[in-house]
C-alpha positions in Angstrom: 60.7 -75.1 -83.4 57.9 -72.8 -82.1 57.7 -72.1 -78.5 55.8 -70.6 -75.8 57.5 -68.8 -72.8 55.4 -68.6 -70.3 55.1 -65.5 -67.3 58.5 -64.2 -68.7 59.8 -60.5 -67.7 61.2 -58.7 -71.2 63.7 -56.1 -69.7 62.6 -56.3 -66.2 58.9 -55.3 -67.1 55.3 -57.4 -66.2 55.9 -60.7 -66.8 54.0 -61.5 -70.2 53.9 -64.9 -72.5 56.6 -64.9 -75.0 55.4 -66.6 -78.3 58.3 -67.8 -81.2 57.3 -68.9 -84.5 58.6 -68.8 -87.8 61.8 -67.3 -86.3 59.9 -63.9 -85.0 57.9 -63.1 -82.1 54.1 -63.6 -82.4 51.0 -62.4 -80.4 49.6 -65.7 -79.7 50.1 -69.0 -79.4 48.3 -71.9 -81.5 48.8 -74.7 -79.3 52.0 -76.8 -81.3 54.4 -74.7 -79.5 57.0 -76.3 -76.9 56.3 -74.9 -73.6 59.2 -73.5 -71.3 58.6 -72.0 -67.8 59.7 -68.4 -67.6 59.2 -67.1 -64.5 61.7 -65.4 -62.8 63.7 -64.9 -66.1 64.2 -61.8 -67.8 64.7 -61.4 -71.4 66.8 -59.7 -73.1 68.0 -58.7 -76.7 70.5 -61.0 -78.0 73.7 -59.8 -77.0 76.2 -58.6 -79.1 79.9 -58.3 -79.2 81.7 -55.9 -80.9 85.6 -57.6 -79.7 85.6 -61.0 -80.2 89.0 -63.1 -81.2 88.0 -66.4 -82.8 91.8 -67.4 -83.9 90.9 -69.2 -86.6 92.1 -69.4 -89.2 95.7 -69.7 -88.2 95.6 -70.8 -84.4 92.9 -73.4 -84.3 94.4 -75.1 -81.4 93.3 -71.7 -79.0 89.8 -71.7 -80.4 87.8 -72.2 -83.4 84.8 -70.3 -85.0 82.9 -73.1 -83.9 84.4 -73.5 -80.2 84.0 -69.7 -80.1 80.4 -69.5 -81.1 79.2 -72.4 -78.5 80.9 -69.8 -76.0 78.9 -66.9 -77.4 75.5 -68.6 -77.1 76.4 -69.7 -74.2 76.8 -66.3 -72.6 73.9 -65.2 -74.4 75.7 -63.9 -77.4 73.7 -63.9 -80.7 76.3 -61.9 -82.7 80.0 -61.3 -82.3 82.6 -59.4 -84.6 85.7 -61.1 -85.4 88.8 -59.7 -84.9 91.5 -59.6 -87.8 94.5 -61.2 -86.2 94.2 -64.3 -87.2 97.0 -65.9 -89.5 96.8 -65.1 -92.1 95.3 -62.0 -91.4 92.3 -60.8 -92.3 93.3 -58.1 -94.9 91.7 -59.6 -97.9 88.3 -60.4 -99.1 89.0 -64.4 -99.1 89.9 -64.0 -95.9 86.9 -62.6 -94.4 84.8 -64.4 -96.2 86.1 -67.8 -94.8 85.7 -66.7 -91.7 82.2 -65.3 -92.3 81.4 -68.8 -94.0 82.3 -70.9 -90.7 80.7 -68.8 -88.2 77.3 -69.5 -91.2 78.0 -73.3 -90.9 78.5 -73.0 -87.2 74.9 -71.8 -86.8 75.2 -70.6 -83.3 75.8 -66.9 -83.5 76.0 -64.4 -86.2 80.0 -64.0 -87.2 80.6 -60.9 -88.2 84.3 -60.3 -89.5 86.4 -57.1 -88.8 89.1 -56.9 -91.5 92.4 -55.4 -90.5 93.5 -52.3 -91.5 96.6 -52.1 -93.0 98.2 -55.0 -95.0 99.2 -57.9 -92.3 98.9 -55.7 -89.4 102.0 -53.9 -90.5 101.1 -50.4 -90.2 102.7 -49.3 -93.6 99.7 -49.8 -96.1 96.0 -50.1 -96.0 94.6 -53.2 -96.8 91.6 -53.8 -99.2 89.0 -51.6 -97.5 86.8 -51.4 -100.0 87.1 -55.5 -101.2 86.2 -56.2 -98.0 83.4 -54.2 -97.8 82.2 -55.5 -101.2 82.7 -59.0 -100.1 79.7 -61.7 -98.8 81.0 -60.7 -95.8 80.2 -56.9 -95.8 83.1 -55.5 -93.8 81.6 -52.3 -92.1 84.7 -52.4 -89.4 88.2 -52.2 -89.9 90.9 -52.6 -87.1 94.6 -53.8 -86.3 93.6 -54.8 -82.7 96.6 -56.1 -80.9 98.6 -53.4 -82.6 97.8 -49.6 -83.2 97.5 -47.9 -86.2 100.2 -45.5 -85.0 100.7 -43.7 -88.2 98.7 -40.1 -88.3 98.9 -40.0 -91.9 97.7 -43.9 -92.4 95.3 -43.3 -90.0 93.6 -40.2 -91.7 93.8 -41.9 -94.8 91.4 -45.5 -93.5 88.9 -42.8 -91.8 88.9 -40.9 -95.0 88.5 -44.1 -97.0 85.8 -45.7 -94.5 83.7 -43.0 -94.4 82.4 -43.3 -97.9 80.3 -46.4 -97.0 79.6 -45.3 -93.7 82.4 -48.0 -92.1 84.3 -47.7 -88.7 88.0 -47.7 -87.9 88.3 -49.2 -84.5 91.4 -48.5 -82.8 93.5 -50.2 -80.7 95.1 -47.0 -78.8 98.9 -47.8 -78.0 101.7 -45.6 -78.8 104.3 -47.8 -79.1 107.2 -46.0 -78.2 105.7 -45.5 -74.6 105.3 -49.1 -74.1 108.2 -50.4 -75.7 108.8 -53.7 -73.1 105.8 -52.9 -71.1 104.4 -55.7 -69.1 101.8 -54.1 -66.8 100.2 -50.9 -65.8 103.0 -48.4 -64.9 102.5 -47.5 -61.5 103.0 -48.3 -57.4 102.5 -52.5 -58.2 104.9 -52.5 -61.1 107.4 -50.9 -59.3 106.8 -53.1 -56.2 107.1 -56.4 -58.9 109.9 -55.0 -61.0 107.9 -55.3 -64.0 108.4 -53.0 -66.8 105.1 -50.4 -67.1 102.6 -49.5 -69.6 101.8 -45.4 -68.7 98.1 -44.3 -69.3 99.4 -41.6 -71.6 100.4 -44.2 -74.0 96.7 -44.9 -74.3 95.3 -41.8 -73.8 97.7 -39.9 -76.9 96.6 -42.0 -79.2 92.9 -41.4 -78.2 93.4 -37.6 -78.3 95.1 -37.6 -81.7 92.3 -39.5 -83.0 89.5 -37.6 -82.1 91.0 -35.0 -84.0 91.4 -37.1 -87.1 88.0 -38.3 -87.0 86.8 -34.7 -86.3 88.8 -33.7 -89.4 87.5 -36.0 -91.3 83.8 -36.5 -90.3 84.5 -40.3 -90.2 83.6 -43.1 -87.6 86.1 -43.8 -84.9 85.6 -46.5 -82.3 87.8 -47.0 -79.1 88.5 -50.4 -78.3 89.0 -51.5 -74.8 89.4 -48.3 -73.2 91.4 -48.9 -69.7 92.3 -45.1 -67.9 90.3 -42.7 -66.3 92.0 -39.9 -69.0 90.7 -42.0 -71.7 87.2 -41.7 -70.6 87.6 -37.7 -70.3 89.1 -37.2 -73.6 86.2 -39.2 -75.1 83.7 -37.3 -73.1 85.2 -34.0 -74.4 85.0 -35.3 -78.3 81.6 -36.4 -77.6 80.7 -33.0 -76.5 82.2 -31.0 -79.5 80.2 -33.7 -81.7 82.8 -36.1 -82.8 81.6 -39.4 -84.2 83.5 -41.3 -81.8 82.5 -44.4 -79.7 84.2 -46.4 -77.0 83.7 -49.5 -75.4 84.9 -51.4 -72.1 85.8 -54.8 -71.2 84.6 -56.5 -68.5 87.4 -57.4 -67.2 88.7 -53.8 -66.9 85.3 -53.2 -65.0 86.6 -55.8 -62.2 90.3 -56.3 -61.9 93.0 -54.0 -60.9 96.6 -54.5 -61.2 96.7 -55.6 -57.7 95.9 -59.0 -59.1 99.1 -59.2 -60.3 100.6 -58.9 -57.3 98.7 -62.3 -56.0 95.4 -60.0 -54.4 93.1 -62.2 -55.4 92.6 -65.1 -53.3 94.1 -68.6 -54.8 96.2 -66.7 -56.9 99.8 -66.1 -56.7 102.3 -63.1 -57.6 103.0 -62.9 -61.4 100.1 -65.5 -62.7 100.1 -64.5 -66.4 96.2 -65.2 -66.4 96.1 -61.6 -65.3 98.5 -60.5 -68.1 96.1 -58.8 -70.7 96.8 -55.5 -73.7 95.6 -53.0 -72.6 97.1 -53.7 -68.8 94.8 -54.0 -65.8 94.9 -50.6 -64.2 94.0 -48.8 -60.8 91.0 -48.8 -58.9 90.4 -45.0 -59.6 90.6 -46.0 -63.6 87.7 -48.9 -63.0 85.7 -46.4 -60.9 85.8 -43.9 -63.7 85.1 -46.7 -66.4 82.1 -47.6 -64.5 80.9 -43.9 -63.8 81.8 -43.8 -67.8 79.7 -46.5 -68.9 76.6 -45.9 -66.9 76.6 -42.0 -68.0 76.8 -43.1 -71.5 80.5 -41.4 -72.5 81.7 -45.1 -73.0 79.0 -46.7 -75.4 79.5 -50.3 -75.3 80.7 -53.5 -73.0 82.8 -55.6 -75.6 84.3 -59.1 -74.1 87.8 -58.7 -75.8 87.5 -62.5 -75.4 91.4 -63.7 -76.5 91.7 -67.2 -76.2 95.6 -68.7 -75.9 96.7 -72.3 -75.9 98.1 -73.4 -72.3 101.7 -73.1 -73.9 101.2 -69.7 -74.6 99.6 -69.0 -70.8 101.1 -71.1 -68.6 105.0 -69.9 -68.6 106.7 -67.3 -67.5 105.0 -63.9 -67.2 107.3 -62.0 -69.8 106.8 -65.1 -72.1 102.9 -65.1 -71.6 100.7 -63.9 -74.7 98.6 -61.3 -73.0 94.6 -61.9 -73.2 91.5 -63.5 -71.0 88.3 -65.1 -72.2 85.5 -63.2 -71.7 82.4 -64.5 -73.6 80.7 -66.7 -70.9 81.3 -64.5 -68.0 80.7 -61.2 -69.2 77.0 -60.6 -68.6 77.8 -61.9 -65.0 80.7 -59.5 -64.5 78.4 -56.5 -65.9 75.7 -57.4 -63.7 78.2 -57.8 -60.6 80.0 -54.4 -61.0 77.3 -52.0 -62.3 74.3 -53.9 -62.6 72.1 -51.6 -60.3 73.5 -48.7 -62.2 72.2 -49.6 -65.6 69.3 -51.7 -65.0 67.7 -54.2 -67.4 67.4 -51.4 -70.1 70.9 -50.2 -69.7 72.2 -53.2 -70.1 70.4 -54.6 -73.2 71.4 -50.8 -74.5 75.4 -51.3 -73.6 75.3 -55.2 -74.5 73.1 -55.2 -77.6 70.9 -52.6 -79.1 74.3 -50.2 -79.4 77.0 -52.9 -80.6 74.3 -54.1 -83.2 73.8 -50.6 -84.3 77.6 -49.8 -84.7 78.4 -52.7 -86.3 75.4 -52.2 -88.7 73.9 -55.8 -87.8 70.3 -54.7 -88.0 68.8 -58.0 -87.2 70.0 -57.4 -83.7 69.4 -55.3 -80.9 65.9 -55.4 -80.6 63.7 -55.9 -77.9 61.7 -59.5 -77.9 58.1 -58.1 -78.6 56.0 -59.3 -81.1 56.9 -58.4 -84.5 60.7 -58.4 -83.7 63.4 -61.1 -84.7 63.4 -64.0 -82.1 67.0 -63.2 -81.4 67.1 -63.2 -77.5 68.3 -64.4 -74.6 67.0 -65.2 -71.4 68.9 -64.7 -67.6 68.3 -66.3 -64.3 69.1 -63.0 -62.2 68.7 -64.8 -59.0 71.1 -67.8 -60.1 74.9 -67.8 -58.8 77.7 -69.9 -60.0 81.2 -70.3 -60.0 83.7 -70.1 -62.3 85.2 -73.2 -63.6 87.8 -73.2 -66.4 87.0 -76.8 -67.2 83.4 -76.2 -67.6 83.9 -73.4 -70.0 83.1 -74.1 -73.8 86.5 -72.8 -75.0 88.9 -74.6 -76.3 91.2 -72.4 -73.9 91.3 -72.1 -70.2 92.5 -68.4 -69.4 90.1 -67.1 -67.4 90.8 -64.6 -64.6 87.5 -65.5 -62.7 88.3 -69.0 -61.6 87.0 -69.9 -58.4 84.8 -66.5 -58.3 81.2 -66.9 -57.9 79.3 -64.6 -59.7 75.2 -63.4 -60.2 73.2 -64.2 -63.3 73.0 -67.6 -65.6 71.8 -67.5 -69.2 69.2 -70.1 -69.3 68.5 -69.7 -73.1 69.7 -68.0 -76.4 67.7 -67.7 -79.3 68.9 -66.7 -82.9 66.0 -66.0 -85.5 63.9 -68.6 -83.4 66.8 -71.1 -83.3 67.2 -72.1 -79.5 71.3 -72.1 -79.7 71.9 -72.8 -75.9 69.7 -74.3 -73.4 70.8 -74.8 -69.6 74.6 -74.9 -70.2 74.3 -76.7 -73.5 75.2 -75.4 -76.6 72.7 -76.8 -79.6 76.2 -77.9 -81.9 
């Protein structure tokens, strides 16, 4: 299909007409295009998520590559990086190629697998990093997300190994000896609720160690889901020294605090497991530091950490609930709500498309929708507002912490190489 999108604003600029033909954006229409009215809409490069859990293989009751791809397209994403903590773990060329092929079959977003750093996420032996890199999936990011690569010798070897092909180690920063039995952020709220605390220093200590290892090896380090003010400062200092470190923040850490666990949000009760996440929701001071770090560039990207869970894994006692929240369909509205004015449209495009595409080596993504560029972009209605309804989300799961919240901005359409993958709240497949 060819499309003529009239009067759309690219990155918030003056209205122009966008013409999509043969998978690219061209200079002029020839009269054969399907016409779309883009008046009032913003065109952004297709969003790229560095941190998505698609659960397949192994937990297809919570999510599949297809359903996760639908959620991603509806959220304005054109590429997602699928985390390795599946069953079996994505620690071999065979498993990452399976995920990659499932993504191609779905055809809604580019699904780029992330390979495990260690065999079975066990933290004892390096996985087949080279074989995964050389596979059809061409893996470039490796992470044991959900588990920390806590052995410094193993972390050093992993960084050295991936440096040979300019790969990235994405660390889940959590010193396990400091978080044993932890249920939420360690602070006043955890004391009041009687829940074992997850101290900020457990994250900050691992980041401090790993930036030193990255500096020593000259390799690329990426820090997953930064959640504390201290972590932002460690990363800021490392960047000032020239360390090759990048970092991400999730939408929920930009908005929610540990007070939500105590029932501070209207319509929720204390100990609601929907607010259980790893790393945990932190304090208002941490949220403010994360927002400042994202705006000033210390934190490079917004990544969803989309973590769907089946009902039985969330609708239970807090201690037994699995950590994680949905994020793909609400990420852009949360960013608009929390830091939209400070970042502006170009800043949002940078944190949610250009930079994550560069980190992941996804060369076809992150381009502004202008003539000559791939027709991989999303159209946003910035004036629209909507109320989050868990039952209306495309995910197989319903564990969103934003149920009942009214959020700004709505994805109108998403295009992947000229294919319209989402339109008016419906995915193409």
